[in-house]
DSSP file (Angstrom, degrees, kcal/mol; ACC not computed):
  #  RESIDUE AA STRUCTURE BP1 BP2  ACC     N-H-->O    O-->H-N    N-H-->O    O-->H-N    TCO  KAPPA ALPHA  PHI   PSI    X-CA   Y-CA   Z-CA
    1    1 A X              0   0    0      0, 0.0     2,-0.3     0, 0.0     3,-0.0   0.000 360.0 360.0 360.0 153.2   -6.3  -12.3  -23.1
    2    2 A X        -     0   0    0      1,-0.1    68,-0.0     2,-0.1    65,-0.0  -0.657 360.0-101.9 -84.4 143.8   -7.7  -13.2  -19.7
    3    3 A X     >  -     0   0    0     -2,-0.3     4,-2.5     1,-0.1     5,-0.2  -0.323  36.6-109.5 -57.4 154.5  -11.4  -13.0  -19.0
    4    4 A X  H  > S+     0   0    0      1,-0.2     4,-1.8     2,-0.2     5,-0.1   0.856 116.3  48.6 -64.6 -39.9  -12.4   -9.9  -17.2
    5    5 A X  H  > S+     0   0    0      2,-0.2     4,-2.2     1,-0.2    -1,-0.2   0.850 112.0  49.0 -70.8 -33.9  -13.3  -11.7  -13.9
    6    6 A X  H  > S+     0   0    0      2,-0.2     4,-2.9     1,-0.2     5,-0.2   0.955 112.9  47.4 -66.5 -47.3  -10.1  -13.7  -13.9
    7    7 A X  H  X S+     0   0    0     -4,-2.5     4,-1.9     1,-0.2    -2,-0.2   0.825 111.8  51.8 -66.6 -31.6   -8.1  -10.6  -14.5
    8    8 A X  H  X S+     0   0    0     -4,-1.8     4,-2.2    -5,-0.2    -1,-0.2   0.952 112.3  43.7 -63.5 -55.3  -10.0   -8.9  -11.7
    9    9 A X  H  X S+     0   0    0     -4,-2.2     4,-2.4     1,-0.2    -2,-0.2   0.883 112.7  52.8 -59.6 -42.8   -9.4  -11.6   -9.2
   10   10 A X  H  X S+     0   0    0     -4,-2.9     4,-3.0     1,-0.2    -1,-0.2   0.905 107.8  53.1 -63.6 -38.1   -5.8  -11.8  -10.2
   11   11 A X  H  X S+     0   0    0     -4,-1.9     4,-2.9    -5,-0.2    -2,-0.2   0.917 109.2  47.7 -61.3 -44.2   -5.5   -8.0   -9.7
   12   12 A X  H  X S+     0   0    0     -4,-2.2     4,-2.3     2,-0.2     5,-0.2   0.919 113.8  46.2 -64.3 -42.1   -6.8   -8.1   -6.2
   13   13 A X  H  X S+     0   0    0     -4,-2.4     4,-2.7     2,-0.2     5,-0.2   0.933 115.1  47.1 -67.9 -43.6   -4.6  -11.1   -5.2
   14   14 A X  H  X S+     0   0    0     -4,-3.0     4,-2.9    -5,-0.2     5,-0.2   0.959 113.1  50.0 -62.6 -49.7   -1.4   -9.4   -6.8
   15   15 A X  H  X S+     0   0    0     -4,-2.9     4,-1.8    -5,-0.2    -2,-0.2   0.891 113.7  43.5 -61.3 -42.6   -2.2   -6.1   -5.2
   16   16 A X  H  X S+     0   0    0     -4,-2.3     4,-2.3     2,-0.2    -1,-0.2   0.877 114.6  50.4 -61.4 -40.5   -2.7   -7.6   -1.7
   17   17 A X  H  X S+     0   0    0     -4,-2.7     4,-2.4    -5,-0.2    -2,-0.2   0.899 110.7  49.1 -69.8 -38.2    0.3   -9.7   -2.1
   18   18 A X  H  X S+     0   0    0     -4,-2.9     4,-2.0    -5,-0.2    -1,-0.2   0.852 110.9  49.0 -61.4 -36.9    2.4   -6.8   -3.1
   19   19 A X  H  X S+     0   0    0     -4,-1.8     4,-2.0    -5,-0.2    -2,-0.2   0.892 112.4  48.4 -75.1 -37.9    1.3   -4.6   -0.3
   20   20 A X  H  X S+     0   0    0     -4,-2.3     4,-2.3     1,-0.2    -2,-0.2   0.896 113.1  48.8 -63.3 -39.4    2.0   -7.5    2.2
   21   21 A X  H  X S+     0   0    0     -4,-2.4     4,-2.5     2,-0.2    -2,-0.2   0.871 112.7  46.4 -68.0 -36.7    5.4   -8.0    0.6
   22   22 A X  H  X S+     0   0    0     -4,-2.0     4,-2.4     2,-0.2    -1,-0.2   0.871 110.8  53.1 -69.7 -36.5    6.3   -4.3    0.8
   23   23 A X  H  X S+     0   0    0     -4,-2.0     4,-0.6     2,-0.2    -2,-0.2   0.938 111.9  45.7 -65.1 -44.4    5.1   -4.1    4.3
   24   24 A X  H >< S+     0   0    0     -4,-2.3     3,-1.1     1,-0.2     4,-0.3   0.922 111.0  52.3 -63.6 -43.4    7.3   -7.0    5.2
   25   25 A X  H >< S+     0   0    0     -4,-2.5     3,-1.3     1,-0.3     4,-0.2   0.831 105.0  56.5 -63.7 -32.8   10.3   -5.5    3.4
   26   26 A X  H >< S+     0   0    0     -4,-2.4     3,-1.3     1,-0.3    -1,-0.3   0.676  85.4  79.2 -73.6 -12.6    9.9   -2.2    5.2
   27   27 A X  T << S+     0   0    0     -3,-1.1    -1,-0.3    -4,-0.6    -2,-0.2   0.802  89.6  56.3 -66.9 -19.0   10.2   -3.9    8.5
   28   28 A X  T <  S+     0   0    0     -3,-1.3    -1,-0.3    -4,-0.3    -2,-0.2   0.583  86.2 101.7 -84.8  -5.7   14.0   -3.9    7.9
   29   29 A X  S <  S-     0   0    0     -3,-1.3     2,-1.4    -4,-0.2     3,-0.1  -0.499  83.2-117.9 -75.4 144.6   14.1   -0.1    7.4
   30   30 A X    >   +     0   0    0      1,-0.2     3,-1.4    -2,-0.2     4,-0.4  -0.655  35.4 176.2 -88.2  88.0   15.3    1.9   10.4
   31   31 A X  G >> S+     0   0    0     -2,-1.4     4,-2.7     1,-0.2     3,-1.3   0.750  71.5  71.7 -62.5 -27.4   12.2    3.9   11.3
   32   32 A X  G 34 S+     0   0    0      1,-0.3    -1,-0.2     2,-0.2    -2,-0.1   0.749  93.7  55.8 -62.2 -25.1   14.0    5.4   14.4
   33   33 A X  G <4 S+     0   0    0     -3,-1.4    -1,-0.3     1,-0.1    -2,-0.2   0.706 115.9  35.1 -81.0 -18.2   16.2    7.5   12.0
   34   34 A X  T <4 S+     0   0    0     -3,-1.3     2,-0.3    -4,-0.4    -2,-0.2   0.826 121.3  34.8-108.1 -40.0   13.2    9.1   10.3
   35   35 A X  S  < S-     0   0    0     -4,-2.7     3,-0.3     1,-0.1    -1,-0.2  -0.780  73.4-127.3-117.4 167.1   10.5    9.5   13.0
   36   36 A X  S    S+     0   0    0      1,-0.3     2,-0.5    -2,-0.3    -1,-0.1   0.945 101.4  22.7 -72.5 -49.0   10.9   10.3   16.7
   37   37 A X    >   -     0   0    0      1,-0.1     3,-1.9    -6,-0.0     6,-0.3  -0.875  64.3-170.2-121.6  94.1    8.9    7.5   18.1
   38   38 A X  T 3  S+     0   0    0     -2,-0.5    -1,-0.1    -3,-0.3    -2,-0.1   0.679  87.6  56.1 -63.5 -17.1    8.6    4.5   15.7
   39   39 A X  T 3  S+     0   0    0      4,-0.1    -1,-0.3     5,-0.0     2,-0.0   0.435  82.7 113.0 -93.6  -0.9    5.9    2.8   17.9
   40   40 A X  S <> S-     0   0    0     -3,-1.9     4,-1.8     1,-0.1     3,-0.3  -0.341  79.8-116.4 -68.0 149.4    3.6    5.8   17.8
   41   41 A X  H  > S+     0   0    0      1,-0.2     4,-2.6     2,-0.2     5,-0.2   0.872 116.1  53.8 -54.6 -41.9    0.3    5.5   16.0
   42   42 A X  H  > S+     0   0    0      1,-0.2     4,-2.4     2,-0.2    -1,-0.2   0.868 107.8  48.9 -67.8 -36.6    1.3    8.1   13.5
   43   43 A X  H  > S+     0   0    0     -6,-0.3     4,-1.9    -3,-0.3    -1,-0.2   0.803 110.4  51.8 -73.2 -27.6    4.5    6.2   12.6
   44   44 A X  H  X S+     0   0    0     -4,-1.8     4,-2.2     2,-0.2    -2,-0.2   0.907 111.0  47.1 -71.2 -40.1    2.6    2.9   12.2
   45   45 A X  H  X S+     0   0    0     -4,-2.6     4,-2.8     2,-0.2     5,-0.2   0.916 111.4  52.5 -66.4 -37.9    0.1    4.7    9.8
   46   46 A X  H  X S+     0   0    0     -4,-2.4     4,-2.3     1,-0.2    -1,-0.2   0.926 110.2  47.6 -56.2 -46.7    3.1    6.2    8.0
   47   47 A X  H  X S+     0   0    0     -4,-1.9     4,-1.7     1,-0.2    -1,-0.2   0.876 113.6  47.9 -63.6 -39.9    4.6    2.7    7.6
   48   48 A X  H  X S+     0   0    0     -4,-2.2     4,-1.8     2,-0.2    -2,-0.2   0.886 112.4  48.5 -72.1 -41.4    1.2    1.3    6.4
   49   49 A X  H  X S+     0   0    0     -4,-2.8     4,-2.1     2,-0.2    -2,-0.2   0.883 111.2  50.2 -61.7 -42.1    0.7    4.2    3.8
   50   50 A X  H  X S+     0   0    0     -4,-2.3     4,-2.8    -5,-0.2     5,-0.2   0.881 110.9  49.6 -67.8 -36.4    4.2    3.8    2.4
   51   51 A X  H  X S+     0   0    0     -4,-1.7     4,-2.7     1,-0.2     5,-0.2   0.863 110.2  49.8 -69.5 -33.6    3.7    0.1    2.0
   52   52 A X  H  X S+     0   0    0     -4,-1.8     4,-2.5     2,-0.2    -2,-0.2   0.895 111.6  48.8 -65.7 -39.5    0.5    0.7    0.3
   53   53 A X  H  X S+     0   0    0     -4,-2.1     4,-2.3     2,-0.2     5,-0.2   0.958 116.8  41.6 -64.9 -53.9    2.1    3.2   -2.1
   54   54 A X  H  X S+     0   0    0     -4,-2.8     4,-2.2     1,-0.2    -2,-0.2   0.923 119.0  44.5 -65.5 -44.1    5.0    0.9   -2.9
   55   55 A X  H  X S+     0   0    0     -4,-2.7     4,-2.1    -5,-0.2    -1,-0.2   0.894 112.2  52.8 -71.0 -36.4    2.9   -2.3   -3.2
   56   56 A X  H  X S+     0   0    0     -4,-2.5     4,-1.8    -5,-0.2    -2,-0.2   0.892 111.0  45.4 -66.2 -42.2    0.2   -0.6   -5.2
   57   57 A X  H  X S+     0   0    0     -4,-2.3     4,-2.2     2,-0.2    -2,-0.2   0.909 113.9  50.7 -63.0 -42.8    2.8    0.7   -7.8
   58   58 A X  H  X S+     0   0    0     -4,-2.2     4,-2.0    -5,-0.2    -2,-0.2   0.898 109.9  49.7 -63.6 -40.4    4.4   -2.7   -7.9
   59   59 A X  H  X S+     0   0    0     -4,-2.1     4,-2.4     2,-0.2    -1,-0.2   0.854 107.3  53.5 -70.9 -35.9    1.0   -4.4   -8.5
   60   60 A X  H  X S+     0   0    0     -4,-1.8     4,-2.0     1,-0.2    -2,-0.2   0.937 112.7  46.9 -60.9 -44.2    0.1   -1.9  -11.4
   61   61 A X  H  X S+     0   0    0     -4,-2.2     4,-2.0     2,-0.2    -2,-0.2   0.884 112.9  47.4 -67.4 -37.2    3.5   -2.9  -13.0
   62   62 A X  H  X S+     0   0    0     -4,-2.0     4,-1.8     2,-0.2    -1,-0.2   0.902 114.2  46.6 -73.6 -43.5    2.9   -6.6  -12.5
   63   63 A X  H  X S+     0   0    0     -4,-2.4     4,-2.4     2,-0.2    -2,-0.2   0.866 113.0  50.3 -69.8 -35.0   -0.7   -6.5  -13.8
   64   64 A X  H  X S+     0   0    0     -4,-2.0     4,-2.6    -5,-0.2    -2,-0.2   0.870 109.3  50.5 -68.2 -40.0    0.5   -4.4  -16.8
   65   65 A X  H  X S+     0   0    0     -4,-2.0     4,-2.5     2,-0.2    -2,-0.2   0.869 109.3  51.4 -66.3 -36.4    3.3   -6.9  -17.5
   66   66 A X  H  X S+     0   0    0     -4,-1.8     4,-3.0     2,-0.2     5,-0.3   0.967 110.7  50.2 -63.9 -52.4    0.6   -9.8  -17.4
   67   67 A X  H  X S+     0   0    0     -4,-2.4     4,-1.6     1,-0.2    -2,-0.2   0.895 112.3  45.4 -49.3 -47.3   -1.5   -7.9  -19.9
   68   68 A X  H  X S+     0   0    0     -4,-2.6     4,-0.6     2,-0.2    -1,-0.2   0.932 113.5  49.5 -68.7 -40.4    1.4   -7.3  -22.3
   69   69 A X  H >< S+     0   0    0     -4,-2.5     3,-1.2     1,-0.2     4,-0.2   0.929 112.3  47.2 -62.9 -42.5    2.6  -10.9  -22.0
   70   70 A X  H >< S+     0   0    0     -4,-3.0     3,-0.9     1,-0.3    -1,-0.2   0.822 109.0  56.3 -68.6 -27.3   -0.9  -12.2  -22.7
   71   71 A X  H >< S+     0   0    0     -4,-1.6     3,-0.8    -5,-0.3     4,-0.4   0.532  84.0  82.9 -81.9  -4.5   -1.3   -9.8  -25.6
   72   72 A X  G XX S+     0   0    0     -3,-1.2     3,-0.6    -4,-0.6     4,-0.6   0.677  75.2  74.5 -67.5 -14.0    1.8  -11.1  -27.4
   73   73 A X  G X4 S+     0   0    0     -3,-0.9     3,-0.7     1,-0.2     4,-0.3   0.849  91.0  55.2 -65.7 -34.2   -0.3  -13.9  -28.8
   74   74 A X  G <4 S+     0   0    0     -3,-0.8     3,-0.4     1,-0.2    -1,-0.2   0.680  94.2  67.8 -73.1 -18.5   -1.8  -11.4  -31.2
   75   75 A X  G <4 S+     0   0    0     -3,-0.6    -1,-0.2    -4,-0.4    -2,-0.2   0.810 107.3  40.1 -67.0 -27.3    1.6  -10.4  -32.6
   76   76 A X  S << S+     0   0    0     -3,-0.7    -1,-0.2    -4,-0.6    -2,-0.2   0.441  95.1  99.0-105.9  -2.1    1.9  -13.9  -34.1
   77   77 A X              0   0    0     -3,-0.4    -3,-0.0    -4,-0.3     0, 0.0  -0.546 360.0 360.0 -84.1 153.6   -1.7  -14.4  -35.3
   78   78 A X              0   0    0     -2,-0.2    -1,-0.1     0, 0.0    -4,-0.1   0.446 360.0 360.0 -94.6 360.0   -2.6  -13.8  -39.0
C-alpha cells in the first residue's frame, strides 16, 4: 500500500490530469449543435463543468485501480 501522503499527492495529480485530458478531448465535440452560442460564457462554463465531471469520475476509477493493484500483494502473503 502507498503511504497516505503519496496517495494524496498522486490523487491530486491524477485528478488534475484527467480533468485536463477530458477538457482537451471535449474540444473535438461540436458544441454548436448543443448550445446556441458556443462562445458565450454559459457555454464555456458548461464545457468546464462537463470536463470536471468526466475527469473526476475517470480519476476516481484510476485511483481505485491503483489501490486494488497495490493491494494484490496481500493476496500472496502468508
